[in-house]
N, C-alpha and C positions, 0 to 999 in steps of 0.2 A: 261958648267954649265947653269942652267936656268936663274940665275941672270944676266949672261952676254949675254944672247940671245937677239938679235935685233928683234923687232916686225915688221915682214914683212907684207905688205898688202895682205890679203888672196885673193885667186882667186875669191871667192864668193862676193868680195866687190861691183862689178857691180850689182849683184843680190840684195845686201843689199840696195844700193842707189835707185834702182828701187822700192824696197819694201817701202822705206820711202817716195818716191815721190808719190806713189799711195795710201798710207795709209790715210784714212779719218775717224778719230775716231768718228765723229759726225753723221755718217749715221748708226752706229751700237751701241749696248748697251755697257756699260763699261765692262761687263763680256766677250762679244765677242771680244772686242778690246784687252783685256788683254790676252785672249786665242790665238789670232792671233800672238801677239807679242811673247808670250811664245813659240809657235810652230816654229817661225822663229829663235828664239834664239837657240833652240835645234838643228836646221839644221846648223846654222852658227858656233856654238862652238863645235868643233869635239871631245873634251875630254869627253863631257857629256854623261852619260849612261842613266840617269833618270832625272826627274824634275817635278816641280809642280808650279802652279800659284794660288795666293790667294788674297782675298780682306778682308778688315776690315769693319764690318757692325754692328752697334749698340752694340759695345763692344765685338763682337765675331769675330773669324777668320773663313772665309768660303772659301773652296777650289773650284775653278772654272774649273781647268783643270790639268791633270797630264799625264805623259807617263812613262811606266815601273812600277810605283807605282799603287796601287789600288785606282782609283779615287772615286769609290762608297763608299769605306770605309773612305776615307779622307773627303768626303762631310758630313759624319755622325758625325765627331768628334766634331764640334762646340766648338772649343777651345776659352777660354777667351783671350783677348788681353794681359793681364798681364802674361799669361802662355807662350806666344810666344815672347820671349825676343830676339829681333834683334836690332842692332844699326840702327837708322833711317837715311834715306837719304845717305846711304853709300853703296858702292859695296865692298864686302869683300869675301875672301876665308876662310871658316871655316873648320878646321881639326877636325875629329871625330865629325861629325855633331850632332848626337843625344846626345853627352855629353854636348852640349850647353844648353839642356833643363833640367827641374827638373825631378825627378824620376816619379812623378805622370804623367807628360806630356809624358814621354817616354812610359809609359804603355798604354796611349791613342793611341800613334802612332803604337804600336805593332800590326802587322798584316796588317797595312795600307801602310807601306813603306818597301822597301828592305834595307838590311844592307848597310850603306853608309860610305865610307872612308873620303870623302871630298866634300864640297859643295861650289858653287859660287852663292852668294845671293845678291840681292838688295831689300831694303824695303823702301817704299815711305812715307813721311810725307808732306802733302800739306796744306798750310794755318793753320799749327798747329794741323792737324788732320791726324791720321793714315789712309792710303788709300788702298794700295795694295803692292804686291811684287811678285818676281819670284825667284825660287831656282833651280839650275842645279846641279846634283849630279854625283859623281864617286863612283861606287860600291866598296865594300871591296874586296881585292884580286887583284885589278888592280895595275899595276906598274906606271900608268900615273898620272900626276898632271895638274891642270889648269895652262896654260901658260900666260905670260904677254899680248899677243895679245888677248886671250880670255877674260882677265879681262878688257882690253880696249874696246872690243866689248860690254861687259856687261854694261860698263859705258854709251856707246852710247844708248843701249836699255833702260837704266834707264832714260836718258835724254829725249828720245822720250816719255816714259810713263809719266814722271813728267810733261812735257809741255802739253800733251794731257789731263791728269787728272785735271790740273789747269784750262784749258780752259773749260772742261766739267763741273767742279764745278761752275765756273762763269756763264756758260750758264744756268745751273739748277737754280742757285740763281736768275738770271734775269727772267727766266720763272716763278718762284714762285712769285717774286715781281710783275710781270705783272699781274698774276692771282689775287693777292691780290688787286692791284689797280683797276682792272676791276670789281672785286666783289663789292668793295666799291661804285664805280661810278654807276654800274648797279643796285645796291640795293637801292640807294637813291631815295626818291619819288619826285625828281625834275629833270628838264632837266640840263645836265652838258655838258660843252664844254671846250676844252683846245685851247687857242688862242695864237699864237706866234707873234713875232714882225712883223709888216706889216699887222696885223689883219688876218693872215692866220689861218684857222681852221685846227687843226691837230688831234682832237679826239672829238667824240660826243657819248652820250649814246642813248639808244632806245627812251627815253622820249623826247630827242631833235628832233629826227626824227618825232615823233608824233606831237610835238608842231608846228614845221615849215612846216610839210607835205613834206619835202625834204628827200630823202634817204641819208644814211651816205656817199655814194660815191659822191653824188652831193654836199653835204655840204663841204666835204674835198677839193673840187676844188674852193670853193667860198671865197670871202672876207666877213668876218663876218658883215661888215657894209652894205652889199647888202641886208641883211634881215631887216634892220631898216627902219621904216617909214620916209619919207622925213622930216617931222617936227622935228624928233629927231636925225637926222644924225650928226649935228654939236655937240650936247650934247654928244652923244656916242663916237664920234671921240676924242673929247677933254678929256673926262673922261678916255678912254682907254689909251691914251698917258700918262696921269698923273699917272694911276695905274701901268703901266709898269715901271715908274720911282720910284714907292714906295709910292705914295700918299695914304692917308687913305681912306677907303671906306665911301660912303655916307650912312646916316641912312635910307633914302628913295630914291629909284632910279627906278621909274616906267617909262617904255617907251612903245611905240607901235612898233610892227613888222608887216611885210606883209608876209603871208604864200605863198606857191607855187601856191595855187588856187586864190590868191588875197585877202583873208580875212585879216582884221585888228584885231590884238589881243594885249591886254594889258598884259605885263609881269612885274613881279617884278624881277629886274636884280641885282645880287650881284656878285662881283669879288674879287679874292684874288691873289696877286702877289706871285708866287712861283718859285723855281729853279728846273728844270728837265734836267738832263744830263748837268749841269752847264750852262744852258741857262734860262734866265728869261722868263716866260710865265704867262698868266692870266688863272686861273681856274675860269670859269664863271658858275654861277648857275642861272636858270630862272624858275619862277613859273607862270603859266597862271592865271591871275587875271581879265580876261575879264568880268566874271560874277560879280565880286565885283565892277568893275568900272561902269558897266551898271546898277546896282541896286542902284540908287542914294538915295532912301529913307533909306536904311540900311547901307550905305557905312561906316559911322563912327563906328557903332557898329561892323560890320563885319571886318573892317580893324583892329580894336582893338583886336578882337579875333584872327585874322590872325597873327598879330605881336606877340601876346602872344603864339600862337601855335608854331611859328618859334623859340621863345626863349626856350620853354619847350620841344620841340620835340628832346631831346638829344637821341643819339643812342650810343651803345657800340660796339666797334670792338672786335671780338671774334676769338681766334685761339686755336684749340684743337688738341693736339697730342694724337691720340687714342692708340699709342703703349706705351708711357711712362706715360700717365695719366696727363701730364702737360697741363695747359691752360694759355693763356695770354688774359686778358680781360681788356679793359679800363673801368673806374669806373662810367661812366655817369648814367646808369640805376640804379646802386646800390646807388649812391648819392641821386637820386630822391626818393628812397623808404626808406631813412633814415639812410643809412650806411655811415661810414667814410672811409678814405683811407686804414686803417689797416684791414677793414672788407672785402675788395674785394678778392674773392677766387683766389687761385693760382694753385689749383689742382682740378681734377674732384671730388675727395673725399670731398673737402671743398664745392664745388658747390652743390654736391648731398645733403648735409645737409640742403640746402635752398630750394630745389625743392619739390613740393608737392608729397607725397608718391604715389598717384594715377597716377602721370604723369611720374614717373621714368620708369616704364615698357613700357609706350608708346614711350618714347625717345629711350630706348634700342631696341625696335622693329623697329623703324625708322632707327636707325644706322645699325642694322643687315640687313636691306633691301639693304643698299649700298654695303654689302659684296656679296650679291647674284645678284645684278643688276649693270650694268655698267652705273651708273647715277652720274654725277658730281655735280648736283645741289641738294640742300636740303632745306626743309621748316619744321619748328617745331613750335608748340604752347604749352606752359606749364606755370605753376604757380610758382612764387618765393615768399618766405616768407619775408615780409617787416620787418623793425626794430620793428614796433609796433605789430607784430604778424599777420597782415592781409595778405591775399594771393592776389598777383598781377599778372595779365596775361602778359606774355612775348611772342613776336614773333621773331623767328630766321630764317634768310635767308642767304644762302651763297653757297660755292662750295667746292668740294674736290680739294685740291691743292697738294696732295702727295699720292702716292700709293706704296705698296711694290712690290717685284718681282712677286708675285702671282696676282697682280692687285687689292688687297684689299686696301681700303682707310686707310691711317695712319695719315693724317692731314686734318683738316677742317678749313676753314676760312670764316667768315661771319659777319653779322650785327645783333645785338640784339636790340629790341626796345619795349617799354611798350605799350600794346594795351588794357589796362584795360577798358577804356571808350568804345572802340569798342565792347568788349566782353559783357559789361553790356547792351549796346544798342541791341546787337544780342539776348541776353537773354530776354530783354523787348519785342522785336519784336516777339520772339517765344511765349511769354505769350499772346501777342495780337492776334496771329494767332491761339491760342489754346483755350483761355478762353473768355467767354462773359464778356465784360467790366463792365456791370451793376451788374450782379449777381455772378460773379467769378466762375461760373460752366462752363463746356465744351460748346463751341458754336456749331452752326449747322454743320459746315464743319467737325469738329472732331466727332460730333455725327454720321454722315453718315459713316465716316471711321471706327469708333468702331463697328457700326451695321454690316457693310459689313464683318468685321473680325469675329464677333460673329456668323454670318450666315455661314461662311466657317467652323468654328469649329463645329457648329450644324450639318452641312451636313456630315462632316468627322466622327464625333463620334456618330451621331444619337441621340444626346441629344435634349430635348425640349428647345425652346427659345421663350420668350414672351416679349411683349412691352406694354407700357401704354401711350397713347397720352392724354395730359392734356391741358385744356384751362381755363384761368382765366376769369371768368364771371364778367361783369360790370366794367371792367378796364376803359373803356371810361368814364363812369359815375363818377368814382373816380377822374379821371384826370380833368373832367369838373367842378366838384363841390368842390373838395378839393385841386386841383393843381397837376401838374406833379411830384413834389417832393414826394408827398404822394403816387402817382401812382407807382413811382419807388420803394418806400419803400415796397409797396404791392408785387411787383415782387421779390424783394430781400428776403422778408419774406417767400413767397411761395417756392422759391428755397432752402432756408435754412432748412425749415421744411421737405421738401421732402428728402433732402440729409441726414438729421438726423434720418429719419424714415425707410430707406431702408437698405438692407444688404450691407456689404463692397464690395461684388462682383457685386452689382448692380451699374448702371451708370445713372445719371440724366444730361440732357443737355437742354439748352434753344434753341429752334428752331427758335425763332424770335418773336417780339411783345409779345403777351400774351400766347404763346404756349410753352409747355415743352414736352420732351420725356424721359420716364424711360425705361431702358433696363434691363430685368431680365434674365440673362444667366442660363441655366440648370433649367428652371422653366416652369411648365405647366400653362395653362390658369387659371385653378382653383386656383393654388397657387399664381399666379399674382394678382387675385382678392382679395385674402386674404392679400397679401402684400399691396395692395392699401387701404384696410380697415384700416391698421395701419397708413397709411398716412392721411386718412380721419379723423381718431380719433384725430390725432395731430392737424389738422386744427380746429376741433370742440373745443379742449381744449384751443387753442389760442383765438378763438372767445369768449369762456366763460369768459376769464379773463377781457375782455373789455378794454384792455390797448391801443388798436389801434383805430384810428378814422374810421376804415373800418372793415367790416366782410369779411373773406376769403370765397369766393364762387367759386368753380371750377367744371368743367365737365370733365369726363374721359371716355376713351374707351380702353379696353385691347384686345389684339389679340395674337394668338400663330402662330408661323411660320409653313408653310405648306410644306416645303422642295421643293417647285416648284416656288413660287412667288419671284419676285425681291424685293429689299429693299424698293423701292418706292411703290410697290403694297402692301407689308407688312404694311407699315405705313398708306396707304390709308384705309385698313380694320379697323385699330384702330381709325383713324380719323373719319370714318363714324359712328362707335359706339359712339364716343364722341359727335358727332353732334346730334345723336338721343337722347342721355341723356340730352343734352343742350335744345333740343326742348321740351322734356317732362317736364323739370324743369320750362320752361317758361309757359307751359300750366297750371301746378299746381299753379304757382304764380298768374295767371290771374283768376283762379276760385274763 
């Protein structure tokens, strides 16, 4: 009888022991490890006719290997975990295997598996999560049954799989945690170092290398006190020992360091006592304040701004699960723009409601790029709606910390910070680079860029292109007699009248001093002169009102593009005509 049968050690036991000794699950993927284990179980357990190996993934059952059954059909099933009802963490023999599943699940299996009489199965649950399993089957019509020895062997295979998956999960969690820590430390705009007992440096970020001029490999061999200027060694040594013991940080802690090249630098030094792997260490941050220290006249004002910036430069840590749509984000940036704890978004849908509509597509395009390129780092800039309805610019920097089996990113981790002031400064600089500060019309640099573009269009389409070079007469006399403020008003008035008298397609620019350029696209020389007459009549009307302390008096010269000359030559023709008109006007005045 089978119940009375003694379990003898199979002849293949030596093979099994060699297999276990040589098996290293960490050099291969989880799928490959499970497949190797499954194939060995098929060889070792003689009663088995068929079998399959499967893993649980995001609520689904995915088959990774099979023999005798149709593996391609099994891979297409994508069963839900709730359909695949197996006792967890047990090795058991199931009679009438398919009867164990619901009618709907049986239909899904139809055509994928052969008719089974009996199955020997184990199903793993590791750290409360369904992980994987292996099933070996005896086909219907066979007189054999799984013996006690086979069940014991299956338990051994389950133990091997359980230990391997536990270690792999711990390894993956540690790798993800390391990536998160590295992302935070590398994204911070300050030098960061981790210092253990004995002042040994165990970690530095890139800014620490830049600050000290030492490489990371050099710094990791050094005593952190070797970087400190002799005048501050006693202070740093004493403070370091006190902080290791849990002493409170100082409000101000400025010290000097000596770089690799011998330069002396002032740094603002801050430290926090933390536990890493149950060991007390110091998390040290340093900011180069040499410029602040050397600029004595503004030291108090700049130091105050610097301290204010440190207090207000809060950043949010952001984790995005692209597969589930869940996000984890700390609330600092949301608190800064007026929201409370309950307003911090917890899903992408919640966050999307706060993002500027024009930036959503840009973000989606950026994320889509990570699916097509093997790039682990990301950078985004977008606008969030503040509690008061205003739009605030946000910068996001981070890394991909999780990918699926196809290599597509499924988890992002990074730092979000407010960059509204920087964006406003960039916009102001753009305005300065584009517009004339006095008249608010295009400046000379933009004028030349626009003219070059209009010349290209004229050459390509064969359309006429004309310009008018304008010079304000007697500006020096106005400045000398009425003052430069009145002279500036004269230039602003000329610019305003020209802009209001020309077509929308025409462009007016200040070339510098008292000179202006009008660009007339798709316009002949004759029509350019007619357009100029409109401008001239507007000047005459202004003069007739007598509201200004001056009379507007200008000279002009129009020219049509010849399809051969350069932009400088084109302007020179108009400038020459303007000079001739100015000369004639002086002659008439002197008669």
